VOPAGU-2260 file (C-alpha; in pm, 1 decimal, decimal comma):
REM VOPAGU-2260
SITE   aa  ch    i         X         Y         Z
SITE  MET   A    0   11576,4   16786,5    9624,9
SITE  ILE   A    1   11448,7   16883,1    9970,9
SITE  ALA   A    2   11452,6   16519,7   10080,8
SITE  ASN   A    3   11817,5   16492,9    9975,0
SITE  PHE   A    4   11905,9   16810,0   10167,7
SITE  SER   A    5   11742,1   16687,6   10488,0
SITE  ARG   A    6   11923,3   16355,4   10459,5
SITE  LEU   A    7   12253,3   16535,6   10397,9
SITE  ARG   A    8   12196,6   16758,7   10700,4
SITE  ARG   A    9   12109,2   16456,8   10913,9
SITE  ASP   A   10   12421,7   16269,0   10795,0
SITE  SER   A   11   12650,7   16567,8   10855,2
SITE  SER   A   12   12515,8   16617,3   11206,9
SITE  ARG   A   13   12641,1   16276,3   11313,5
SITE  ARG   A   14   12925,7   16280,2   11553,6
SITE  ARG   A   15   13259,9   16249,4   11379,6
SITE  ILE   A   16   13449,1   15941,3   11490,7
SITE  VAL   A   17   13810,6   16017,7   11575,2
SITE  PRO   A   18   14073,5   15779,8   11706,5
SITE  LYS   A   19   14104,3   15771,1   12082,9
SITE  ARG   A   20   14412,1   15947,8   12213,9
SITE  PRO   A   21   14665,3   15747,2   12410,0
SITE  HIS   A   22   14686,5   15806,0   12780,4
SITE  ASP   A   23   14817,6   16155,5   12850,9
SITE  ARG   A   24   15067,4   16016,2   13102,7
SITE  SER   A   25   15269,0   15848,9   12825,1
SITE  VAL   A   26   15263,5   16171,7   12622,1
SITE  CYS   A   27   15380,6   16375,1   12923,5
SITE  ALA   A   28   15650,1   16116,6   12996,1
SITE  ALA   A   29   15769,3   16137,7   12635,1
SITE  PHE   A   30   15802,2   16517,0   12645,8
SITE  CYS   A   31   15974,0   16508,0   12986,6
SITE  PHE   A   32   16211,6   16231,6   12873,2
SITE  CYS   A   33   16302,8   16429,7   12559,9
SITE  ARG   A   34   16376,8   16735,5   12772,7
SITE  ALA   A   35   16577,6   16537,4   13031,8
SITE  ALA   A   36   16779,1   16338,4   12780,1
SITE  GLY   A   37   16825,1   16627,3   12537,2
SITE  ILE   A   38   16693,3   16425,7   12244,2
SITE  SER   A   39   16440,6   16489,5   11969,7
SITE  ILE   A   40   16098,3   16330,1   11961,9
SITE  GLU   A   41   16209,7   16112,5   11671,0
SITE  SER   A   42   16493,0   15970,3   11884,1
SITE  LEU   A   43   16266,5   15826,5   12153,7
SITE  PRO   A   44   16298,6   15450,3   12207,1
SITE  LEU   A   45   16071,6   15258,0   11972,9
SITE  GLY   A   46   15767,5   15095,4   12123,9
SITE  GLN   A   47   15792,5   15275,4   12456,3
SITE  PHE   A   48   15610,2   15599,3   12376,1
SITE  PRO   A   49   15344,9   15710,3   12124,0
SITE  ASP   A   50   15476,3   15753,5   11768,9
SITE  SER   A   51   15662,8   16067,9   11672,3
SITE  ILE   A   52   15397,1   16196,5   11430,5
SITE  PHE   A   53   15134,5   16189,0   11704,9
SITE  LEU   A   54   15376,3   16353,3   11949,8
SITE  ARG   A   55   15463,2   16630,9   11700,5
SITE  SER   A   56   15097,5   16719,1   11643,0
SITE  THR   A   57   15032,1   16708,2   12018,0
SITE  GLN   A   58   15336,9   16927,4   12075,8
SITE  GLN   A   59   15208,5   17190,7   11832,1
SITE  ARG   A   60   14860,0   17185,3   11985,4
SITE  TRP   A   61   14997,0   17208,2   12340,9
SITE  LEU   A   62   15236,7   17488,6   12242,0
SITE  ARG   A   63   14946,8   17695,9   12108,4
SITE  ALA   A   64   14739,3   17630,8   12420,2
SITE  GLY   A   65   15027,0   17692,8   12662,8
SITE  THR   A   66   14998,3   17340,1   12802,6
SITE  LEU   A   67   15353,3   17238,0   12710,1
SITE  ALA   A   68   15511,7   17529,7   12896,4
SITE  ARG   A   69   15297,7   17447,4   13198,6
SITE  LEU   A   70   15399,1   17079,5   13174,8
SITE  PHE   A   71   15768,9   17171,0   13182,9
SITE  GLU   A   72   15709,0   17411,2   13471,2
SITE  VAL   A   73   15516,3   17162,5   13683,2
SITE  GLY   A   74   15731,2   16867,2   13574,6
SITE  ALA   A   75   16065,0   17036,8   13650,4
SITE  PRO   A   76   16141,0   16810,9   13951,9
SITE  ALA   A   77   16060,9   16498,0   13748,5
SITE  ILE   A   78   16269,9   16623,9   13455,6
SITE  ALA   A   79   16565,4   16696,5   13686,9
SITE  ARG   A   80   16534,9   16348,3   13838,6
SITE  MET   A   81   16511,2   16187,5   13493,6
SITE  LYS   A   82   16813,3   16384,4   13371,6
SITE  LYS   A   83   17028,5   16277,2   13666,4
SITE  GLN   A   84   16924,4   15913,2   13630,3
SITE  TYR   A   85   16966,1   15921,8   13250,9
SITE  GLU   A   86   17320,6   16055,6   13282,8
SITE  ALA   A   87   17400,2   15790,4   13544,9
SITE  GLU   A   88   17265,9   15519,7   13313,0
SITE  ILE   A   89   17472,6   15648,6   13018,4
SITE  ARG   A   90   17779,3   15661,4   13242,1
SITE  ARG   A   91   17716,0   15303,9   13361,3
SITE  LEU   A   92   17671,4   15176,1   13005,8
SITE  THR   A   93   17993,1   15351,5   12902,3
SITE  MET   A   94   18202,2   15228,8   13195,2
SITE  ASP   A   95   18074,9   14871,8   13164,7
SITE  GLN   A   96   18125,8   14891,1   12786,4
SITE  VAL   A   97   17778,6   14756,3   12723,1
SITE  VAL   A   98   17694,4   14717,2   12355,2
SITE  VAL   A   99   17336,5   14823,5   12288,2
SITE  THR   A  100   17187,0   14703,2   11961,4
SITE  GLY   A  101   16842,2   14669,3   11812,4
SITE  LYS   A  102   16506,5   14786,5   11937,8
SITE  ALA   A  103   16478,4   14874,6   12304,0
SITE  THR   A  104   16241,6   14634,5   12473,2
SITE  THR   A  105   16218,2   14803,4   12810,8
SITE  LEU   A  106   16315,8   15130,8   12968,8
SITE  PRO   A  107   16435,9   15179,9   13323,1
SITE  ARG   A  108   16156,9   15249,9   13568,4
SITE  TRP   A  109   16278,3   15609,5   13617,4
SITE  THR   A  110   16163,5   15708,3   13267,3
SITE  HIS   A  111   15800,2   15684,4   13376,7
SITE  VAL   A  112   15619,5   15985,5   13518,6
SITE  ARG   A  113   15500,4   15910,9   13868,0
SITE  GLY   A  114   15220,6   16078,1   14055,7
SITE  VAL   A  115   15314,0   16317,5   14333,1
């Protein structure tokens, strides 16, 4: 019995293996893009950002910690730039009557968060 307990304690003290988080820059870019474009996390282009389930859990964690509010505060210039460029892109697609179908393969360069 004691031998089993010591083995159980030793096994439970092992470090829990969790999946590695994607680069925070892509997560920040996703939140900023959602804010700039006025879309939900589920409406993000497929394959360009982390999946919506991961983003939702990160959003909840960052809301509790105050990180998300700080991100929007610090990222306000980037969000304003993204919003202006997003609206210009939508206007261009509308005026040129471009038909967009299927999965987006690339996003314009302006959707990426750049360092200051």
